[in-house]
C-alpha positions as CSV (number, residue, x, y, z in Angstrom):
1,M,-10.3,32.0,-41.6
2,I,-13.3,31.7,-39.3
3,Y,-16.6,32.4,-41.0
4,T,-19.7,33.2,-38.9
5,V,-23.2,33.1,-40.4
6,T,-26.1,35.2,-38.9
7,L,-29.2,34.8,-40.9
8,S,-31.2,37.1,-38.6
9,P,-28.9,39.8,-37.2
10,S,-30.2,42.4,-34.8
11,I,-29.8,45.6,-32.9
12,D,-30.5,44.9,-29.2
13,Y,-32.1,48.0,-27.5
14,V,-31.7,47.4,-23.8
15,V,-33.8,49.6,-21.5
16,R,-33.6,49.6,-17.7
17,L,-36.5,50.8,-15.5
18,S,-37.0,50.8,-11.8
19,S,-40.6,49.7,-12.4
20,M,-42.6,48.8,-15.4
21,R,-46.3,49.5,-15.8
22,F,-48.6,48.7,-18.7
23,N,-51.0,51.1,-20.4
24,V,-49.1,54.2,-19.2
25,T,-45.9,56.0,-20.4
26,N,-42.8,54.5,-18.8
27,R,-39.5,56.4,-18.8
28,T,-36.1,54.6,-18.7
29,D,-33.4,55.0,-16.1
30,S,-30.8,54.0,-18.7
31,E,-30.5,52.5,-22.1
32,E,-27.9,50.9,-24.3
33,F,-27.6,49.5,-27.9
34,Y,-25.8,46.4,-28.8
35,F,-25.1,45.2,-32.4
36,G,-25.2,41.5,-33.0
37,G,-27.1,38.3,-33.5
38,K,-25.6,35.0,-32.4
39,G,-23.0,34.6,-35.2
40,I,-22.0,38.2,-35.0
41,N,-21.6,37.9,-31.3
42,V,-19.2,35.0,-31.9
43,S,-17.2,37.2,-34.3
44,Q,-17.0,40.0,-31.7
45,V,-15.7,37.7,-28.9
46,L,-13.2,36.0,-31.3
47,A,-11.9,39.5,-32.0
48,E,-11.3,40.0,-28.2
49,L,-9.2,36.9,-28.4
50,D,-7.3,38.3,-31.4
51,L,-8.7,35.9,-33.9
52,D,-9.9,37.1,-37.3
53,S,-13.3,36.2,-38.7
54,T,-15.6,37.0,-41.6
55,A,-19.2,37.7,-40.7
56,L,-21.8,36.6,-43.3
57,G,-25.5,37.3,-43.3
58,F,-28.2,39.7,-44.4
59,I,-28.8,43.3,-43.6
60,A,-31.5,45.7,-44.7
61,G,-32.6,49.3,-44.3
62,F,-31.1,52.0,-42.0
63,T,-30.8,49.5,-39.1
64,G,-28.7,47.3,-41.3
65,D,-26.4,50.2,-42.0
66,A,-26.1,50.9,-38.3
67,L,-25.3,47.3,-37.5
68,A,-22.6,47.1,-40.2
69,N,-21.0,50.3,-38.9
70,G,-21.4,49.3,-35.3
71,I,-19.4,46.1,-35.5
72,R,-16.4,47.5,-37.3
73,N,-13.3,45.9,-35.9
74,S,-9.8,45.2,-37.3
75,H,-10.4,41.5,-36.6
76,I,-13.8,41.3,-38.2
77,R,-14.4,41.4,-42.0
78,T,-18.1,41.9,-42.9
79,D,-19.4,40.4,-46.1
80,F,-23.1,41.0,-45.7
81,I,-25.7,40.7,-48.4
82,R,-27.9,43.9,-48.6
83,L,-31.6,43.3,-49.1
84,N,-33.7,45.7,-51.1
85,E,-36.7,45.6,-48.8
86,G,-37.3,45.6,-45.1
87,F,-34.9,46.5,-42.2
88,T,-32.6,44.6,-39.9
89,R,-34.6,43.8,-36.8
90,I,-34.5,45.5,-33.4
91,N,-34.9,43.5,-30.3
92,I,-36.1,45.2,-27.2
93,K,-34.8,44.0,-23.8
94,I,-36.7,45.4,-20.9
95,K,-34.9,45.0,-17.6
96,S,-37.1,45.9,-14.6
97,G,-36.6,43.5,-11.8
98,G,-36.8,40.6,-14.3
99,E,-36.1,40.7,-18.0
100,T,-38.7,40.9,-20.7
101,E,-37.8,40.6,-24.4
102,V,-39.6,41.7,-27.5
103,N,-37.8,40.4,-30.6
104,G,-38.4,41.8,-34.1
105,Q,-39.2,39.5,-37.1
106,G,-36.6,40.9,-39.5
107,P,-36.8,41.1,-43.3
108,D,-38.0,38.4,-45.7
109,I,-35.2,36.6,-47.4
110,P,-35.8,36.1,-51.1
111,Q,-34.4,33.0,-52.9
112,E,-31.9,35.0,-54.9
113,A,-30.4,36.5,-51.7
114,L,-30.1,33.0,-50.2
115,D,-28.4,31.8,-53.4
116,Q,-25.9,34.7,-53.0
117,L,-25.1,33.6,-49.5
118,M,-24.6,30.0,-50.7
119,S,-22.2,31.2,-53.3
120,K,-20.2,33.0,-50.7
121,L,-19.6,29.7,-48.9
122,D,-17.6,28.6,-51.9
123,A,-14.8,30.9,-50.6
124,I,-14.3,28.6,-47.6
125,R,-11.1,26.5,-47.8
126,D,-9.7,23.5,-46.1
127,G,-8.6,24.3,-42.6
128,D,-11.2,27.1,-42.1
129,V,-14.0,27.2,-39.5
130,L,-17.7,27.8,-40.2
131,V,-20.1,28.8,-37.4
132,L,-23.8,28.7,-38.0
133,A,-25.6,30.4,-35.2
134,G,-29.1,31.6,-34.2
135,S,-32.6,31.6,-35.4
136,I,-33.7,32.1,-39.0
137,P,-36.2,34.4,-40.6
138,K,-39.7,32.9,-41.0
139,T,-39.3,32.8,-44.8
140,L,-36.4,30.3,-44.7
141,P,-36.9,26.5,-44.4
142,D,-36.0,24.5,-41.3
143,D,-33.3,22.7,-43.3
144,V,-31.5,25.8,-44.4
145,Y,-28.5,25.0,-42.2
146,E,-28.4,21.5,-43.6
147,K,-28.3,22.9,-47.1
148,M,-25.5,25.2,-46.2
149,L,-23.5,22.3,-44.7
150,E,-24.1,20.2,-47.8
151,R,-22.5,23.0,-49.8
152,V,-19.3,22.6,-47.9
153,K,-19.4,18.9,-47.2
154,D,-16.3,18.1,-49.3
155,K,-14.1,20.6,-47.5
156,K,-12.0,19.7,-44.5
157,I,-13.3,22.4,-42.1
158,L,-14.5,22.6,-38.6
159,I,-18.2,23.3,-38.3
160,A,-20.0,24.7,-35.2
161,V,-23.8,24.8,-35.1
162,D,-25.5,26.7,-32.3
163,A,-29.2,26.4,-32.9
164,T,-32.4,24.8,-31.6
165,K,-34.8,22.1,-32.4
166,K,-35.1,21.2,-36.1
167,L,-32.3,23.6,-37.1
168,L,-29.9,21.7,-34.9
169,V,-31.2,18.2,-35.5
170,N,-31.2,18.6,-39.2
171,S,-27.6,19.6,-39.2
172,L,-26.3,16.5,-37.4
173,S,-26.1,14.3,-40.5
174,C,-23.3,16.6,-41.6
175,H,-21.3,15.7,-38.5
176,P,-20.6,19.2,-37.1
177,F,-17.5,19.6,-35.0
178,L,-19.4,21.3,-32.2
179,I,-23.0,21.8,-31.1
180,K,-24.1,23.6,-27.9
181,P,-27.6,22.8,-26.7
182,N,-28.6,23.8,-23.2
183,R,-30.5,21.6,-20.7
184,L,-33.9,22.8,-21.8
185,E,-33.1,22.3,-25.5
186,L,-32.0,18.7,-24.7
187,S,-35.4,18.2,-23.1
188,E,-37.2,19.6,-26.2
189,I,-35.2,17.5,-28.7
190,F,-35.7,14.2,-26.9
191,H,-39.1,14.9,-25.3
192,A,-37.6,13.9,-22.0
193,T,-36.9,15.3,-18.5
194,V,-33.2,16.2,-18.1
195,E,-32.6,16.7,-14.4
196,N,-29.1,15.6,-13.5
197,D,-25.6,15.0,-14.8
198,K,-26.5,11.4,-15.7
199,D,-29.4,12.6,-17.9
200,V,-27.2,15.3,-19.5
201,E,-24.5,12.7,-20.5
202,K,-27.1,10.2,-21.7
203,Y,-28.7,12.7,-24.2
204,A,-25.3,14.2,-25.2
205,R,-24.3,10.7,-26.3
206,E,-27.5,10.3,-28.2
207,L,-26.6,13.5,-30.1
208,Q,-23.2,12.0,-30.8
209,K,-24.9,8.9,-32.2
210,L,-26.9,11.2,-34.5
211,G,-23.7,12.8,-35.9
212,A,-22.3,15.5,-33.6
213,R,-18.6,15.2,-32.8
214,N,-18.3,17.4,-29.7
215,V,-21.3,18.3,-27.6
216,I,-21.3,21.1,-25.0
217,V,-24.4,21.3,-22.8
218,S,-24.6,24.7,-21.1
219,L,-26.1,24.3,-17.6
220,G,-26.5,27.9,-16.4
221,R,-25.3,28.4,-12.9
222,Q,-24.1,24.8,-12.8
223,G,-21.5,25.5,-15.5
224,A,-21.0,23.5,-18.7
225,F,-20.6,19.8,-19.6
226,L,-18.6,18.6,-22.6
227,L,-18.7,15.2,-24.3
228,D,-15.7,15.2,-26.6
229,E,-15.4,13.2,-29.8
230,N,-13.1,10.7,-28.0
231,G,-16.0,9.8,-25.7
232,E,-14.4,11.7,-22.7
233,T,-16.5,13.9,-20.4
234,H,-15.4,17.3,-19.0
235,K,-17.1,19.8,-16.8
236,C,-16.4,23.4,-15.9
237,G,-18.1,25.5,-13.3
238,T,-18.9,29.2,-13.0
239,L,-17.8,32.0,-10.7
240,K,-20.1,33.3,-8.1
241,Q,-20.4,36.9,-9.2
242,P,-23.6,38.9,-9.9
243,V,-25.1,38.1,-13.3
244,L,-25.8,41.4,-15.2
245,N,-26.6,40.0,-18.6
246,T,-27.5,36.6,-20.2
247,V,-27.6,37.8,-23.8
248,G,-24.7,36.5,-25.8
249,A,-23.2,34.3,-23.0
250,G,-23.8,31.1,-25.1
251,D,-22.3,32.7,-28.2
252,S,-19.3,33.8,-26.1
253,M,-18.8,30.2,-25.0
254,V,-18.8,29.0,-28.6
255,A,-16.2,31.6,-29.5
256,G,-14.0,30.7,-26.6
257,F,-14.2,27.0,-27.2
258,I,-13.2,27.4,-30.9
259,A,-10.4,29.8,-29.9
260,G,-9.2,27.4,-27.2
261,Y,-9.2,24.4,-29.6
262,I,-7.5,26.3,-32.4
263,K,-4.8,27.4,-29.9
264,T,-4.1,24.0,-28.2
265,G,-6.1,21.2,-29.7
266,D,-7.0,20.3,-26.1
267,Y,-10.7,19.9,-25.3
268,A,-10.4,20.5,-21.5
269,Y,-8.6,23.8,-22.2
270,A,-11.1,24.7,-24.9
271,L,-14.0,24.2,-22.5
272,K,-12.3,26.2,-19.8
273,L,-11.7,29.1,-22.2
274,G,-15.3,28.8,-23.5
275,S,-16.6,28.9,-20.0
276,A,-14.5,31.9,-19.1
277,C,-15.9,33.8,-22.1
278,G,-19.5,32.8,-21.3
279,N,-19.0,33.9,-17.6
280,A,-17.3,37.1,-18.7
281,T,-20.3,38.1,-20.8
282,S,-22.7,37.3,-18.0
283,F,-20.8,39.6,-15.6
284,L,-20.8,42.6,-18.0
285,P,-23.6,44.8,-19.6
286,G,-22.4,43.7,-23.0
287,L,-20.2,41.0,-24.6
288,A,-17.0,39.7,-22.9
289,T,-13.9,41.9,-23.1
290,R,-10.4,40.4,-23.2
291,A,-9.6,41.8,-19.7
292,K,-12.7,40.2,-18.2
293,I,-12.0,36.9,-20.0
294,D,-8.5,36.8,-18.6
295,E,-9.7,37.6,-15.1
296,V,-12.3,34.9,-15.1
297,F,-10.1,32.3,-16.7
298,A,-7.5,32.7,-14.0
299,K,-10.2,32.0,-11.3
300,L,-12.0,29.0,-12.9
């Protein structure tokens, strides 16, 4: 079983306007809702690839009910912890020429709820996959991912961590199977300028020294770089199609890489499938569909 953890899930409310002005009433040209958060996005793309997963995390209020109902899929089992106070956050994405985001804070997570989540990790068995993805509520400590990984340290599982700064760095001592920083995040971690492929490889190897097994660095329009656990490097490009959406593209890449590795055990194939999923999401209003993934994969 694949388990995905989303500590701060969300409903993304996307509004499109021909022009945006402040201090007046603006009316949308179109609007959409998407249910997710990074771990949940991973589960949804895995479902497109016919892989089952269990989505863990916290929900609260009427927005939590909407999210749980909105991601119902035969390939996704939800096992959320319901909080008694607050509501699942709403993120507003304003698309008017550029893209402006206003992200909600989400509910506070009491210690007893975090303890419940930790207990759910005990269901993980050897051979399973655990994906920790995304930001955390402000009430949780920066080492929360590290504590979760300590909980499962004696199990023979594959672990993927898709997070930033301290959340990511603190997890490396637990030797995650996969991490996926982007170029900017590499710069932030090492307080360095990352300009070219040589720099990317240099700092990916530094992350391996700190404990990561496989390091994908997403490079936007330049594609993705992989340093695998055998020390080999791989690169995959992107298709030249109009980008409609960047939300969830990285999560889609994580899902595709995991699916590709589970299917073949081949890192080059896993990177290609991951890149196809990331590209597919960027070419659609929402997350990648199986049809779009297959189309992109054939052209990469």
